C-alpha positions, 0 to 999 in steps of 0.5 A, a space after each residue: 478426490 474433491 479435496 485433491 482437486 482443490 489442492 491441485 488447483 491451489 498449487 497451480 494458482 500459486 505457481 502462476 501467481 508467484 512465478 513472475 515474482 520469482 523470475 524477477 528476483 532470479 534475473 536480478 541475480 543472474 550474470 548478464 551472459 545467462 540473461 541473454 542466453 537462448 537457454 533459460 535457467 531457473 536457478 542462478 548458476 553463478 549468482 552476482 550482485 552487480 546488477 544491484 550495485 548498478 541499480 543503487 548507484 543509478 542517478 536519483 535512486 536514493 532521492 526517489 526512494 526517500 520521496 516514496 517513503 515520505 509521501 507513502 508513510 505520511 499518507 498512511 499515518 494521516 489516513 489511519 488517524 482520520 479513518 479511526 475517528 470516522 469509523 468510530 463515529 459510524 460504528 458507535 454513534 447514531 447521527 443524522 446522515 450516517 447512512 448517507 456518509 457510509 454510502 458516500 465512502 463506499 462510492 468513493 472506494 469503488 470510483 476509479 481514481 484515474 477519473 480524478 486526474 484532471 480535477 486534481 491537476 486543476 486544483 494543484 495548479 490553481 493553488 500553486 501546489 504542483 511539484 509539491 510532495 505535500 500535494 502528493 501526500 494529500 492525494 495518496 491520503 485521499 486514495 487510501 482513506 475510503 478503504 481504511 474507513 470501511 475496514 476499520 468500521 467493520 472491525 470496530 463493529 465486531 468489538 462489543 460496545 459493552 466493553 467500553 460501557 464496563 470501563 465507563 462504569 468503572 470511572 473511565 471517560 469515553 476517550 479513556 475507555 476507547 484508548 485503554 480497552 478498544 484501541 488495543 483490540 484494534 491492533 490487527 485491523 490497524 496493521 492490516 489497513 496500514 499494510 494495504 494502504 501502504 501498498 496502494 500509495 507505494 505503487 501509485 504511478 499516474 498522479 506522480 506523472 500528473 502533479 510532478 512536472 518540472 521538479 524531477 527530484 520530487 518524483 517517486 520510485 515507480 516513475 524512476 522505474 518507468 525510465 530505468 530501461 531508457 538509462 540502461 538500454 537492454 540491461 535487464 539484470 539492472 532493471 530487475 534488480 531495481 524492481 526487486 529493490 522497489 518491492 522489498 519494503 512492501 515484502 518486509 512490511 508484510 512479513 512483519 505484519 503477516 500474523 495480523 493481516 488475516 485476522 484484521 481483514 477477516 474481522 473487518 469484513 464480517 460485521 457492520 
């Protein structure tokens, strides 16, 4: 009975969680007359791709898509490189101030990033970096870096240092031992952190509105979605199609990395 209750609860949570996403995709494929009907339907009787065509042909779609991909991929890649070096220093080396550094990283992870909107805006204004994709990439790097350090630190701590020592005894330098022995074992952790960092940067909305003021062509897809209803009025089908296209890259990335996400997140949380 206990297992049955847990299974029923899990199914209920799954349904409540996934139903809004299902309704978004369902509405994107429904004809307009079915969307506006008083009687809801839970399966598209006559599916159509017209809403997706409308969304793709909307002004600025491909420009904002490119901007989102550039700043998100750039921020995640830079964060992985920097966080990997920082996590290695924390997990493998002993140096003065290491504990304070770890506490600072955890504090940065827990701090609400919205509190930094005004300071970041002042810095960007004084350095003439407003309306700049480089500044936006730097901000996303700042947002994703603490989480990446924390996760990779735990994952590195779970890898026995004796593996590196054995490689060094066989003649490898510390860098070569890390590259040939430790780095391959870090693949699940790197994939898990890259996925969650990608989701964080891809969905970010507030900093784009603050840092991109005049040059609208430098904005990203979340801002484009916020103004989508103003463009199409009550065209909810096109709005849901645009939201589906916005969610598609993250969904595809998750499906590609799903085998490594659970392993990476678990290994990065059990030790350190």
